[in-house]
N, C-alpha and C positions, 0 to 999 in steps of 0.2 A: 368885722371879725378879724382878730389878729392872725397872721399867717401861720403861727405855730399852733394854733388851736384848730386849724382847718382840717387837718388830716383825721383827727379823732372824730370831729363832727361828721366828716364825709363817711366814715366807717359805720356810723349809727343811722344815718339819714336815708340810705339807699340799699336796695338788694341788687347785687351785681350778677351779671354785667348790666351796665346802664349806659344810655346814649347821652351825649352832651345836650341834646335837645330836651330830654327829660330833666336833666339837671337844671337847665335854664328855666324851664317851666316851674319846677318845684322850688328852687332857691336862688333864681337869677337876680333877685333884688338885693341879696346879701352883699354888703361892701367888704372887700378885702383891704385892710388898712395898709397904706404905704407908710414908709418912714416919715414922710411929710403928709400929715393926715389930709391935707388939701388935695393930694393926688391919688386918693383911694379909688378903687375901681370896683364895679359890681361884677359878680360872677357872669352875668350876661355879657357884659362888655369884653371880658376876658375870653369867653368861649364861643361867642357868636361868629367870629371870623372862621372858625374851624368847620362849620357846617355840622353834620351829624357824625360824630365819632363814637365808637363804642369803647367804654373803659371796663376792663375785666375785674378790677379790684379797687378798693379805696386808694391804695398807693398809686395805681395807674391814673386815677382821676386826679389826685393831688399833684402828681408830676405833670400831667397835662395842663392844670391850672398854673402851676409854678412856671412851667416853660413858656407860657404865653403872657406873663405879666409884662407890662410896659417898662421902658427904661427908667421910670420914676422909682422903681423898686430896687434899682442897682445903687449900691453905696457910692463908692468913688470909682467911677467908670474908668476902665483901662488901668487901674492901680495894680501894681504887681510888686509885692515885697520879696519876691523870690528871684528877681532878675539878677543878671550878672553885675558884680561890683567891679568896675574898671580898676585895674591895677595901675599904680603910678608908673609913669614912664621913667626908666632909668635916666639919670642926667647925661650919661655918655651918648645915648641915642639922639639927644637933641642939642648937645653941646657943639657949637661950630668949631671950637678949637680941637676937639677930639674926633675929627672925621677920618674914617678909614677909606683908603682907595684901593 
């Protein structure tokens, strides 16, 4: 299942609150598609390490699943297009002929 369709699916599949154990029992075999299809994970694989957690709403369950996806779901890891752009150093600051004492 594509990650963008998951939240709507979760809202129709369960009566809330619901435990992650119940989710695993009912839909644990459903695969969440990773960008690289070979790295897709089942709902069971994603939720099993959490033990029994109660989710109060479809959004809560969706966020729980999203927050526990493996690193294979991350696009370009550590990429930041909002980082500082280093300003060029003025020539006078690095020019040995213009040293100030």
